[in-house]
FITIBA-659372 format. One record per residue (C-alpha): residue in one letter; x, y, z. Coordinates in pm, 1 decimal. Layout:
N
<roba><res>A</res><u>X</u><v>Y</v><w>Z</w></roba>
...
***
This chain:
309
<roba><res>X</res><u>5387.5</u><v>-4090.1</v><w>-2897.6</w></roba>
<roba><res>X</res><u>5332.7</u><v>-3891.0</v><w>-3213.0</w></roba>
<roba><res>X</res><u>4956.8</u><v>-3936.0</v><w>-3177.5</w></roba>
<roba><res>X</res><u>4984.9</u><v>-3815.8</v><w>-2811.1</w></roba>
<roba><res>X</res><u>5190.1</u><v>-3514.6</v><w>-2897.9</w></roba>
<roba><res>X</res><u>4938.4</u><v>-3417.0</v><w>-3177.9</w></roba>
<roba><res>X</res><u>4651.0</u><v>-3461.3</v><w>-2934.3</w></roba>
<roba><res>X</res><u>4815.6</u><v>-3232.1</v><w>-2673.2</w></roba>
<roba><res>X</res><u>4888.1</u><v>-2955.7</v><w>-2929.6</w></roba>
<roba><res>X</res><u>4530.1</u><v>-2986.0</v><w>-3052.9</w></roba>
<roba><res>X</res><u>4398.0</u><v>-2962.9</v><w>-2687.0</w></roba>
<roba><res>X</res><u>4607.1</u><v>-2657.9</v><w>-2603.2</w></roba>
<roba><res>X</res><u>4505.9</u><v>-2469.3</v><w>-2933.8</w></roba>
<roba><res>X</res><u>4148.4</u><v>-2550.0</v><w>-2866.7</w></roba>
<roba><res>X</res><u>4154.1</u><v>-2438.7</v><w>-2505.2</w></roba>
<roba><res>X</res><u>4321.8</u><v>-2107.9</v><w>-2596.8</w></roba>
<roba><res>X</res><u>4060.3</u><v>-2043.0</v><w>-2873.8</w></roba>
<roba><res>X</res><u>3781.1</u><v>-2121.0</v><w>-2628.5</w></roba>
<roba><res>X</res><u>3919.6</u><v>-1894.0</v><w>-2358.8</w></roba>
<roba><res>X</res><u>3964.3</u><v>-1606.3</v><w>-2601.9</w></roba>
<roba><res>X</res><u>3607.3</u><v>-1648.7</v><w>-2730.4</w></roba>
<roba><res>X</res><u>3461.9</u><v>-1651.2</v><w>-2372.8</w></roba>
<roba><res>X</res><u>3667.6</u><v>-1342.5</v><w>-2288.9</w></roba>
<roba><res>X</res><u>3525.8</u><v>-1162.3</v><w>-2589.6</w></roba>
<roba><res>X</res><u>3163.0</u><v>-1274.2</v><w>-2520.8</w></roba>
<roba><res>X</res><u>3217.8</u><v>-1145.7</v><w>-2154.6</w></roba>
<roba><res>X</res><u>3347.0</u><v>-816.0</v><w>-2288.6</w></roba>
<roba><res>X</res><u>3035.0</u><v>-780.3</v><w>-2508.7</w></roba>
<roba><res>X</res><u>2790.2</u><v>-879.1</v><w>-2242.3</w></roba>
<roba><res>X</res><u>2900.3</u><v>-698.4</v><w>-1927.8</w></roba>
<roba><res>X</res><u>2867.4</u><v>-347.6</v><w>-2055.3</w></roba>
<roba><res>X</res><u>2515.4</u><v>-424.8</v><w>-2166.8</w></roba>
<roba><res>X</res><u>2421.5</u><v>-570.4</v><w>-1832.3</w></roba>
<roba><res>X</res><u>2571.1</u><v>-266.9</v><w>-1657.6</w></roba>
<roba><res>X</res><u>2373.4</u><v>-44.1</v><w>-1889.7</w></roba>
<roba><res>X</res><u>2045.1</u><v>-219.9</v><w>-1813.1</w></roba>
<roba><res>X</res><u>2133.9</u><v>-223.4</v><w>-1435.9</w></roba>
<roba><res>X</res><u>2205.9</u><v>152.0</v><w>-1431.4</w></roba>
<roba><res>X</res><u>1888.9</u><v>232.5</v><w>-1617.4</w></roba>
<roba><res>X</res><u>1678.0</u><v>18.7</v><w>-1394.3</w></roba>
<roba><res>X</res><u>1808.9</u><v>80.7</v><w>-1042.2</w></roba>
<roba><res>X</res><u>1788.9</u><v>441.0</v><w>-945.6</w></roba>
<roba><res>X</res><u>1910.7</u><v>536.1</v><w>-599.8</w></roba>
<roba><res>X</res><u>1853.5</u><v>913.7</v><w>-548.3</w></roba>
<roba><res>X</res><u>2027.2</u><v>1093.1</v><w>-267.5</w></roba>
<roba><res>X</res><u>1825.7</u><v>1122.7</v><w>61.5</w></roba>
<roba><res>X</res><u>1739.7</u><v>1493.8</v><w>123.5</w></roba>
<roba><res>X</res><u>1855.2</u><v>1665.4</v><w>437.7</w></roba>
<roba><res>X</res><u>1496.4</u><v>1712.0</v><w>549.1</w></roba>
<roba><res>X</res><u>1146.5</u><v>1640.0</v><w>456.1</w></roba>
<roba><res>X</res><u>797.3</u><v>1743.0</v><w>550.7</w></roba>
<roba><res>X</res><u>552.8</u><v>1504.2</v><w>715.3</w></roba>
<roba><res>X</res><u>209.7</u><v>1609.0</v><w>854.7</w></roba>
<roba><res>X</res><u>308.0</u><v>1971.5</v><w>854.9</w></roba>
<roba><res>X</res><u>636.9</u><v>1916.2</v><w>1045.1</w></roba>
<roba><res>X</res><u>993.7</u><v>1929.7</v><w>922.1</w></roba>
<roba><res>X</res><u>1195.8</u><v>1616.8</v><w>992.9</w></roba>
<roba><res>X</res><u>1581.8</u><v>1650.9</v><w>1005.1</w></roba>
<roba><res>X</res><u>1728.4</u><v>1371.0</v><w>808.1</w></roba>
<roba><res>X</res><u>2099.5</u><v>1460.2</v><w>876.9</w></roba>
<roba><res>X</res><u>2103.1</u><v>1238.6</v><w>1194.6</w></roba>
<roba><res>X</res><u>2293.6</u><v>920.3</v><w>1118.6</w></roba>
<roba><res>X</res><u>2038.5</u><v>694.4</v><w>1280.5</w></roba>
<roba><res>X</res><u>1736.4</u><v>863.3</v><w>1108.9</w></roba>
<roba><res>X</res><u>1905.4</u><v>862.9</v><w>779.3</w></roba>
<roba><res>X</res><u>2018.0</u><v>493.7</v><w>791.1</w></roba>
<roba><res>X</res><u>1660.6</u><v>378.9</v><w>899.2</w></roba>
<roba><res>X</res><u>1493.2</u><v>579.9</v><w>619.9</w></roba>
<roba><res>X</res><u>1742.5</u><v>448.6</v><w>365.6</w></roba>
<roba><res>X</res><u>1651.5</u><v>96.8</v><w>465.1</w></roba>
<roba><res>X</res><u>1278.8</u><v>157.4</v><w>408.6</w></roba>
<roba><res>X</res><u>1339.7</u><v>337.4</v><w>79.8</w></roba>
<roba><res>X</res><u>1545.4</u><v>43.3</v><w>-54.0</w></roba>
<roba><res>X</res><u>1294.8</u><v>-211.8</v><w>79.0</w></roba>
<roba><res>X</res><u>1000.0</u><v>-35.5</v><w>-95.2</w></roba>
<roba><res>X</res><u>1145.7</u><v>125.6</v><w>-399.4</w></roba>
<roba><res>X</res><u>1287.5</u><v>-201.9</v><w>-526.9</w></roba>
<roba><res>X</res><u>995.9</u><v>-425.4</v><w>-429.2</w></roba>
<roba><res>X</res><u>875.0</u><v>-348.1</v><w>-792.3</w></roba>
<roba><res>X</res><u>555.8</u><v>-540.7</v><w>-815.6</w></roba>
<roba><res>X</res><u>412.6</u><v>-407.9</v><w>-493.3</w></roba>
<roba><res>X</res><u>532.8</u><v>-44.6</v><w>-544.3</w></roba>
<roba><res>X</res><u>385.3</u><v>-37.4</v><w>-904.0</w></roba>
<roba><res>X</res><u>57.0</u><v>-161.6</v><w>-758.3</w></roba>
<roba><res>X</res><u>56.9</u><v>110.9</v><w>-496.7</w></roba>
<roba><res>X</res><u>112.6</u><v>373.3</v><w>-776.7</w></roba>
<roba><res>X</res><u>-163.6</u><v>233.2</v><w>-991.1</w></roba>
<roba><res>X</res><u>-410.9</u><v>185.1</v><w>-703.1</w></roba>
<roba><res>X</res><u>-346.9</u><v>539.4</v><w>-571.5</w></roba>
<roba><res>X</res><u>-491.6</u><v>693.6</v><w>-882.2</w></roba>
<roba><res>X</res><u>-810.3</u><v>515.0</v><w>-808.2</w></roba>
<roba><res>X</res><u>-846.7</u><v>542.2</v><w>-434.1</w></roba>
<roba><res>X</res><u>-651.7</u><v>847.0</v><w>-319.4</w></roba>
<roba><res>X</res><u>-905.3</u><v>1105.0</v><w>-432.2</w></roba>
<roba><res>X</res><u>-1174.7</u><v>980.6</v><w>-205.3</w></roba>
<roba><res>X</res><u>-936.2</u><v>919.2</v><w>91.5</w></roba>
<roba><res>X</res><u>-788.5</u><v>1275.4</v><w>39.5</w></roba>
<roba><res>X</res><u>-1132.7</u><v>1433.5</v><w>44.9</w></roba>
<roba><res>X</res><u>-1222.0</u><v>1254.2</v><w>372.9</w></roba>
<roba><res>X</res><u>-902.0</u><v>1343.6</v><w>544.7</w></roba>
<roba><res>X</res><u>-946.4</u><v>1711.3</v><w>450.3</w></roba>
<roba><res>X</res><u>-1312.4</u><v>1712.0</v><w>574.4</w></roba>
<roba><res>X</res><u>-1191.8</u><v>1570.6</v><w>912.1</w></roba>
<roba><res>X</res><u>-881.6</u><v>1806.7</v><w>952.3</w></roba>
<roba><res>X</res><u>-644.8</u><v>1513.2</v><w>931.1</w></roba>
<roba><res>X</res><u>-313.8</u><v>1581.2</v><w>761.6</w></roba>
<roba><res>X</res><u>-302.2</u><v>1471.2</v><w>393.3</w></roba>
<roba><res>X</res><u>7.2</u><v>1263.1</v><w>453.9</w></roba>
<roba><res>X</res><u>-201.3</u><v>1024.0</v><w>655.7</w></roba>
<roba><res>X</res><u>-321.9</u><v>870.0</v><w>319.3</w></roba>
<roba><res>X</res><u>25.4</u><v>693.4</v><w>302.1</w></roba>
<roba><res>X</res><u>-77.5</u><v>507.5</v><w>623.1</w></roba>
<roba><res>X</res><u>-331.5</u><v>316.1</v><w>416.6</w></roba>
<roba><res>X</res><u>-50.3</u><v>218.7</v><w>186.8</w></roba>
<roba><res>X</res><u>183.1</u><v>78.3</v><w>448.0</w></roba>
<roba><res>X</res><u>-110.2</u><v>-93.9</v><w>624.1</w></roba>
<roba><res>X</res><u>-275.7</u><v>-267.6</v><w>325.1</w></roba>
<roba><res>X</res><u>-114.8</u><v>-159.0</v><w>1.3</w></roba>
<roba><res>X</res><u>-464.1</u><v>6.8</v><w>-74.5</w></roba>
<roba><res>X</res><u>-620.3</u><v>-333.9</v><w>-81.0</w></roba>
<roba><res>X</res><u>-886.1</u><v>-516.7</v><w>120.3</w></roba>
<roba><res>X</res><u>-618.3</u><v>-717.1</v><w>291.8</w></roba>
<roba><res>X</res><u>-677.7</u><v>-965.1</v><w>571.6</w></roba>
<roba><res>X</res><u>-394.9</u><v>-1004.2</v><w>827.1</w></roba>
<roba><res>X</res><u>-308.8</u><v>-1330.8</v><w>1001.1</w></roba>
<roba><res>X</res><u>-428.3</u><v>-1163.5</v><w>1325.5</w></roba>
<roba><res>X</res><u>-765.3</u><v>-1080.7</v><w>1177.7</w></roba>
<roba><res>X</res><u>-718.0</u><v>-710.8</v><w>1080.5</w></roba>
<roba><res>X</res><u>-912.2</u><v>-621.9</v><w>764.5</w></roba>
<roba><res>X</res><u>-944.3</u><v>-360.2</v><w>501.2</w></roba>
<roba><res>X</res><u>-750.9</u><v>-48.2</v><w>375.0</w></roba>
<roba><res>X</res><u>-693.2</u><v>64.6</v><w>739.9</w></roba>
<roba><res>X</res><u>-655.6</u><v>-286.8</v><w>890.6</w></roba>
<roba><res>X</res><u>-891.7</u><v>-255.8</v><w>1188.4</w></roba>
<roba><res>X</res><u>-924.3</u><v>-546.5</v><w>1425.8</w></roba>
<roba><res>X</res><u>-1285.2</u><v>-644.4</v><w>1491.4</w></roba>
<roba><res>X</res><u>-1308.1</u><v>-492.4</v><w>1840.5</w></roba>
<roba><res>X</res><u>-1138.9</u><v>-163.4</v><w>1745.4</w></roba>
<roba><res>X</res><u>-1366.6</u><v>-140.6</v><w>1441.3</w></roba>
<roba><res>X</res><u>-1679.9</u><v>-169.8</v><w>1659.2</w></roba>
<roba><res>X</res><u>-1554.6</u><v>91.7</v><w>1902.4</w></roba>
<roba><res>X</res><u>-1521.7</u><v>333.7</v><w>1614.5</w></roba>
<roba><res>X</res><u>-1871.7</u><v>259.9</v><w>1475.8</w></roba>
<roba><res>X</res><u>-1812.5</u><v>-2.2</v><w>1209.9</w></roba>
<roba><res>X</res><u>-2048.6</u><v>-291.4</v><w>1183.1</w></roba>
<roba><res>X</res><u>-1867.8</u><v>-624.5</v><w>1181.6</w></roba>
<roba><res>X</res><u>-2079.3</u><v>-944.1</v><w>1185.7</w></roba>
<roba><res>X</res><u>-2139.0</u><v>-1256.3</v><w>965.1</w></roba>
<roba><res>X</res><u>-2327.0</u><v>-1058.8</v><w>695.7</w></roba>
<roba><res>X</res><u>-2148.4</u><v>-732.6</v><w>664.9</w></roba>
<roba><res>X</res><u>-1801.9</u><v>-605.3</v><w>745.3</w></roba>
<roba><res>X</res><u>-1765.2</u><v>-221.6</v><w>718.6</w></roba>
<roba><res>X</res><u>-1395.2</u><v>-248.8</v><w>758.2</w></roba>
<roba><res>X</res><u>-1403.0</u><v>-333.7</v><w>385.3</w></roba>
<roba><res>X</res><u>-1613.8</u><v>-18.7</v><w>310.9</w></roba>
<roba><res>X</res><u>-1356.3</u><v>243.0</v><w>219.4</w></roba>
<roba><res>X</res><u>-1554.5</u><v>560.3</v><w>311.3</w></roba>
<roba><res>X</res><u>-1667.0</u><v>426.2</v><w>651.1</w></roba>
<roba><res>X</res><u>-1334.5</u><v>275.2</v><w>742.7</w></roba>
<roba><res>X</res><u>-1157.2</u><v>595.8</v><w>645.7</w></roba>
<roba><res>X</res><u>-1390.1</u><v>787.6</v><w>878.7</w></roba>
<roba><res>X</res><u>-1316.8</u><v>543.9</v><w>1154.8</w></roba>
<roba><res>X</res><u>-940.6</u><v>585.4</v><w>1092.8</w></roba>
<roba><res>X</res><u>-982.4</u><v>964.4</v><w>1113.1</w></roba>
<roba><res>X</res><u>-1158.7</u><v>931.6</v><w>1446.1</w></roba>
<roba><res>X</res><u>-890.4</u><v>704.3</v><w>1586.6</w></roba>
<roba><res>X</res><u>-610.6</u><v>913.1</v><w>1481.0</w></roba>
<roba><res>X</res><u>-759.2</u><v>1235.2</v><w>1606.7</w></roba>
<roba><res>X</res><u>-824.1</u><v>1069.3</v><w>1942.5</w></roba>
<roba><res>X</res><u>-458.3</u><v>947.4</v><w>1951.5</w></roba>
<roba><res>X</res><u>-333.5</u><v>1293.9</v><w>1854.4</w></roba>
<roba><res>X</res><u>-549.9</u><v>1455.9</v><w>2127.4</w></roba>
<roba><res>X</res><u>-402.2</u><v>1209.7</v><w>2380.1</w></roba>
<roba><res>X</res><u>-40.8</u><v>1203.9</v><w>2273.6</w></roba>
<roba><res>X</res><u>-23.1</u><v>1562.6</v><w>2146.0</w></roba>
<roba><res>X</res><u>190.6</u><v>1469.7</v><w>1850.5</w></roba>
<roba><res>X</res><u>113.7</u><v>1343.0</v><w>1492.3</w></roba>
<roba><res>X</res><u>409.7</u><v>1114.1</v><w>1474.6</w></roba>
<roba><res>X</res><u>329.5</u><v>946.9</v><w>1794.6</w></roba>
<roba><res>X</res><u>-40.8</u><v>920.1</v><w>1685.1</w></roba>
<roba><res>X</res><u>64.4</u><v>735.8</v><w>1382.5</w></roba>
<roba><res>X</res><u>303.6</u><v>507.5</v><w>1581.0</w></roba>
<roba><res>X</res><u>8.2</u><v>435.0</v><w>1806.1</w></roba>
<roba><res>X</res><u>-174.5</u><v>292.7</v><w>1507.4</w></roba>
<roba><res>X</res><u>78.1</u><v>23.3</v><w>1517.6</w></roba>
<roba><res>X</res><u>159.9</u><v>6.1</v><w>1888.3</w></roba>
<roba><res>X</res><u>-159.9</u><v>139.3</v><w>2056.0</w></roba>
<roba><res>X</res><u>-176.0</u><v>457.1</v><w>2256.4</w></roba>
<roba><res>X</res><u>-93.5</u><v>274.4</v><w>2576.8</w></roba>
<roba><res>X</res><u>205.0</u><v>110.9</v><w>2434.8</w></roba>
<roba><res>X</res><u>351.1</u><v>430.7</v><w>2300.1</w></roba>
<roba><res>X</res><u>282.9</u><v>614.1</v><w>2615.8</w></roba>
<roba><res>X</res><u>458.9</u><v>320.8</v><w>2811.1</w></roba>
<roba><res>X</res><u>766.6</u><v>342.5</v><w>2583.3</w></roba>
<roba><res>X</res><u>791.5</u><v>723.7</v><w>2632.9</w></roba>
<roba><res>X</res><u>749.1</u><v>702.1</v><w>3007.4</w></roba>
<roba><res>X</res><u>1029.1</u><v>464.8</v><w>3094.7</w></roba>
<roba><res>X</res><u>1265.9</u><v>624.9</v><w>2851.3</w></roba>
<roba><res>X</res><u>1174.7</u><v>972.9</v><w>2962.7</w></roba>
<roba><res>X</res><u>1119.6</u><v>1073.1</v><w>2609.0</w></roba>
<roba><res>X</res><u>860.0</u><v>1279.1</v><w>2426.9</w></roba>
<roba><res>X</res><u>962.5</u><v>1234.9</v><w>2063.4</w></roba>
<roba><res>X</res><u>923.3</u><v>932.5</v><w>1825.7</w></roba>
<roba><res>X</res><u>1275.7</u><v>984.0</v><w>1676.5</w></roba>
<roba><res>X</res><u>1434.1</u><v>991.0</v><w>2023.9</w></roba>
<roba><res>X</res><u>1259.8</u><v>665.3</v><w>2135.8</w></roba>
<roba><res>X</res><u>1358.3</u><v>305.7</v><w>2126.6</w></roba>
<roba><res>X</res><u>1048.3</u><v>97.7</v><w>2015.2</w></roba>
<roba><res>X</res><u>994.7</u><v>-263.1</v><w>1901.5</w></roba>
<roba><res>X</res><u>1119.9</u><v>-336.5</v><w>1549.4</w></roba>
<roba><res>X</res><u>780.9</u><v>-310.0</v><w>1377.2</w></roba>
<roba><res>X</res><u>685.0</u><v>26.4</v><w>1545.8</w></roba>
<roba><res>X</res><u>1039.7</u><v>152.4</v><w>1512.9</w></roba>
<roba><res>X</res><u>1021.7</u><v>104.5</v><w>1138.2</w></roba>
<roba><res>X</res><u>658.7</u><v>216.4</v><w>1104.5</w></roba>
<roba><res>X</res><u>697.4</u><v>590.8</v><w>1055.4</w></roba>
<roba><res>X</res><u>1012.0</u><v>546.7</v><w>849.2</w></roba>
<roba><res>X</res><u>816.0</u><v>321.6</v><w>615.5</w></roba>
<roba><res>X</res><u>556.8</u><v>583.8</v><w>578.5</w></roba>
<roba><res>X</res><u>815.7</u><v>840.3</v><w>505.0</w></roba>
<roba><res>X</res><u>978.7</u><v>624.9</v><w>243.8</w></roba>
<roba><res>X</res><u>641.9</u><v>559.3</v><w>74.5</w></roba>
<roba><res>X</res><u>572.5</u><v>937.2</v><w>67.5</w></roba>
<roba><res>X</res><u>905.0</u><v>1009.9</v><w>-97.6</w></roba>
<roba><res>X</res><u>852.2</u><v>735.8</v><w>-355.3</w></roba>
<roba><res>X</res><u>502.5</u><v>802.1</v><w>-444.2</w></roba>
<roba><res>X</res><u>546.3</u><v>1184.8</v><w>-451.4</w></roba>
<roba><res>X</res><u>858.6</u><v>1152.2</v><w>-677.9</w></roba>
<roba><res>X</res><u>817.3</u><v>822.4</v><w>-861.7</w></roba>
<roba><res>X</res><u>1049.7</u><v>924.5</v><w>-1147.3</w></roba>
<roba><res>X</res><u>1335.0</u><v>965.9</v><w>-907.8</w></roba>
<roba><res>X</res><u>1301.9</u><v>593.1</v><w>-816.2</w></roba>
<roba><res>X</res><u>1265.0</u><v>466.1</v><w>-1176.7</w></roba>
<roba><res>X</res><u>885.7</u><v>470.8</v><w>-1200.7</w></roba>
<roba><res>X</res><u>754.9</u><v>662.5</v><w>-1502.2</w></roba>
<roba><res>X</res><u>382.8</u><v>713.3</v><w>-1448.3</w></roba>
<roba><res>X</res><u>329.0</u><v>834.9</v><w>-1799.1</w></roba>
<roba><res>X</res><u>421.6</u><v>482.9</v><w>-1925.0</w></roba>
<roba><res>X</res><u>218.7</u><v>307.5</v><w>-1663.7</w></roba>
<roba><res>X</res><u>-150.1</u><v>208.9</v><w>-1697.3</w></roba>
<roba><res>X</res><u>-291.7</u><v>366.1</v><w>-1378.8</w></roba>
<roba><res>X</res><u>-620.9</u><v>232.5</v><w>-1246.3</w></roba>
<roba><res>X</res><u>-918.7</u><v>455.2</v><w>-1326.8</w></roba>
<roba><res>X</res><u>-1132.6</u><v>575.5</v><w>-1033.3</w></roba>
<roba><res>X</res><u>-1464.1</u><v>391.2</v><w>-1007.2</w></roba>
<roba><res>X</res><u>-1755.0</u><v>590.7</v><w>-1135.3</w></roba>
<roba><res>X</res><u>-2042.0</u><v>481.4</v><w>-917.0</w></roba>
<roba><res>X</res><u>-2400.6</u><v>579.4</v><w>-812.9</w></roba>
<roba><res>X</res><u>-2557.3</u><v>495.4</v><w>-477.7</w></roba>
<roba><res>X</res><u>-2871.1</u><v>279.6</v><w>-442.6</w></roba>
<roba><res>X</res><u>-3021.7</u><v>298.8</v><w>-86.6</w></roba>
<roba><res>X</res><u>-3199.2</u><v>-35.4</v><w>-8.7</w></roba>
<roba><res>X</res><u>-3461.9</u><v>-62.8</v><w>272.4</w></roba>
<roba><res>X</res><u>-3584.2</u><v>-386.9</v><w>414.9</w></roba>
<roba><res>X</res><u>-3280.7</u><v>-598.3</v><w>309.8</w></roba>
<roba><res>X</res><u>-3216.4</u><v>-816.6</v><w>21.6</w></roba>
<roba><res>X</res><u>-3294.5</u><v>-1187.9</v><w>21.3</w></roba>
<roba><res>X</res><u>-3101.4</u><v>-1274.9</v><w>-300.0</w></roba>
<roba><res>X</res><u>-2832.9</u><v>-1024.5</v><w>-408.9</w></roba>
<roba><res>X</res><u>-2751.3</u><v>-1213.8</v><w>-717.8</w></roba>
<roba><res>X</res><u>-3111.6</u><v>-1186.1</v><w>-851.9</w></roba>
<roba><res>X</res><u>-3127.5</u><v>-831.0</v><w>-724.4</w></roba>
<roba><res>X</res><u>-2809.3</u><v>-740.2</v><w>-914.8</w></roba>
<roba><res>X</res><u>-2933.1</u><v>-885.6</v><w>-1246.0</w></roba>
<roba><res>X</res><u>-3252.3</u><v>-671.8</v><w>-1197.7</w></roba>
<roba><res>X</res><u>-3030.2</u><v>-364.4</v><w>-1175.1</w></roba>
<roba><res>X</res><u>-2849.6</u><v>-456.0</v><w>-1492.9</w></roba>
<roba><res>X</res><u>-2526.8</u><v>-585.7</v><w>-1330.8</w></roba>
<roba><res>X</res><u>-2434.3</u><v>-913.0</v><w>-1162.4</w></roba>
<roba><res>X</res><u>-2323.1</u><v>-1046.2</v><w>-827.1</w></roba>
<roba><res>X</res><u>-1946.8</u><v>-1010.4</v><w>-920.1</w></roba>
<roba><res>X</res><u>-1980.6</u><v>-639.5</v><w>-994.2</w></roba>
<roba><res>X</res><u>-2175.5</u><v>-579.9</v><w>-676.5</w></roba>
<roba><res>X</res><u>-1891.2</u><v>-755.3</v><w>-482.1</w></roba>
<roba><res>X</res><u>-1617.4</u><v>-550.2</v><w>-652.5</w></roba>
<roba><res>X</res><u>-1782.8</u><v>-217.5</v><w>-555.3</w></roba>
<roba><res>X</res><u>-1915.0</u><v>-339.7</v><w>-224.2</w></roba>
<roba><res>X</res><u>-1660.5</u><v>-590.3</v><w>-69.2</w></roba>
<roba><res>X</res><u>-1825.1</u><v>-529.3</v><w>274.2</w></roba>
<roba><res>X</res><u>-2115.7</u><v>-747.2</v><w>171.5</w></roba>
<roba><res>X</res><u>-2013.3</u><v>-1088.3</v><w>280.5</w></roba>
<roba><res>X</res><u>-2293.1</u><v>-1322.2</v><w>168.3</w></roba>
<roba><res>X</res><u>-2569.9</u><v>-1325.1</v><w>-92.9</w></roba>
<roba><res>X</res><u>-2811.9</u><v>-1150.4</v><w>128.9</w></roba>
<roba><res>X</res><u>-2856.4</u><v>-840.4</v><w>354.2</w></roba>
<roba><res>X</res><u>-3069.2</u><v>-829.5</v><w>678.2</w></roba>
<roba><res>X</res><u>-3410.9</u><v>-663.5</v><w>669.0</w></roba>
<roba><res>X</res><u>-3375.3</u><v>-464.4</v><w>992.6</w></roba>
<roba><res>X</res><u>-3145.7</u><v>-192.9</v><w>836.3</w></roba>
<roba><res>X</res><u>-3105.2</u><v>21.3</v><w>533.2</w></roba>
<roba><res>X</res><u>-2788.3</u><v>-0.3</v><w>312.3</w></roba>
<roba><res>X</res><u>-2623.8</u><v>208.4</v><w>58.9</w></roba>
<roba><res>X</res><u>-2497.0</u><v>-3.0</v><w>-231.5</w></roba>
<roba><res>X</res><u>-2262.1</u><v>116.2</v><w>-501.2</w></roba>
<roba><res>X</res><u>-2338.6</u><v>39.1</v><w>-858.2</w></roba>
<roba><res>X</res><u>-2151.1</u><v>137.6</v><w>-1181.1</w></roba>
<roba><res>X</res><u>-2273.6</u><v>443.6</v><w>-1368.7</w></roba>
<roba><res>X</res><u>-2347.6</u><v>419.6</v><w>-1737.0</w></roba>
<roba><res>X</res><u>-2014.8</u><v>552.5</v><w>-1837.0</w></roba>
<roba><res>X</res><u>-1806.3</u><v>321.4</v><w>-1615.0</w></roba>
<roba><res>X</res><u>-1659.6</u><v>26.5</v><w>-1813.5</w></roba>
<roba><res>X</res><u>-1773.4</u><v>-233.0</v><w>-1558.3</w></roba>
<roba><res>X</res><u>-2059.8</u><v>-431.0</v><w>-1716.1</w></roba>
<roba><res>X</res><u>-2177.8</u><v>-784.8</v><w>-1758.1</w></roba>
<roba><res>X</res><u>-2026.3</u><v>-956.9</v><w>-2046.7</w></roba>
<roba><res>X</res><u>-2363.5</u><v>-1076.4</v><w>-2163.2</w></roba>
<roba><res>X</res><u>-2725.0</u><v>-990.8</v><w>-2096.2</w></roba>
<roba><res>X</res><u>-2926.3</u><v>-1201.8</v><w>-1851.4</w></roba>
<roba><res>X</res><u>-3276.5</u><v>-1301.8</v><w>-1885.8</w></roba>
***
């Protein structure tokens, strides 16, 4: 009994000591966790309005505000993807912005390429490709070559031009930039059908399928984040942004039988040719056309790691 009593006293004292220690450890850790959390997750207040494609969007409407909030949270805190958007934008936006301006397309349309592909040569399960995610048939309708040797959906300049043509046609048909943007996801016919049976003429007053209903809100969120990255916890001064490619154009007549050998003759290699020209699908180009191929300039740090004989 004496042994049992001593054991119980030892157990109770040990338990109390352990509880106090754990409590002290929690009191030490929790404030630090909260400090890290507060410095990492930044949730700025949604403004009462914003500009998109030259028009002012009222964000005081409860439905509009809630839907935008969802897309802001979904994108701002998907950190790996959002950081890549910001890094890639430094490389690719200048060329896209230039082409949009030349074609009288609103500058904000550049964010469409972000929500479509994340500024990458993405391939969707349905077969859409490139920055602007053209399906093969639509790409051909807008002047892009798509076959087993080349795929101009993966050529940024040409696919951006095709996107400009599509969006201008959609705007001319629907008489509204927001509806034109929605049609990039739904199709002009689909948007027109939704408006007709609902007797609506405004994207924000219309009920659309889940993907199209989120589409412009996603673009709005991406614009807010990318134009004000610090507000959402992204400090570009501390990020290594991707440098724009410095390239020169080589026009080739009569095709290329072996691009790998041709590349070495030009002082590069096949990998470098593919990085700058992802639209080239194989190791050859047909002889019945001329092609503009991008190669790095002398001051671009994209070179073979060793010389080839």
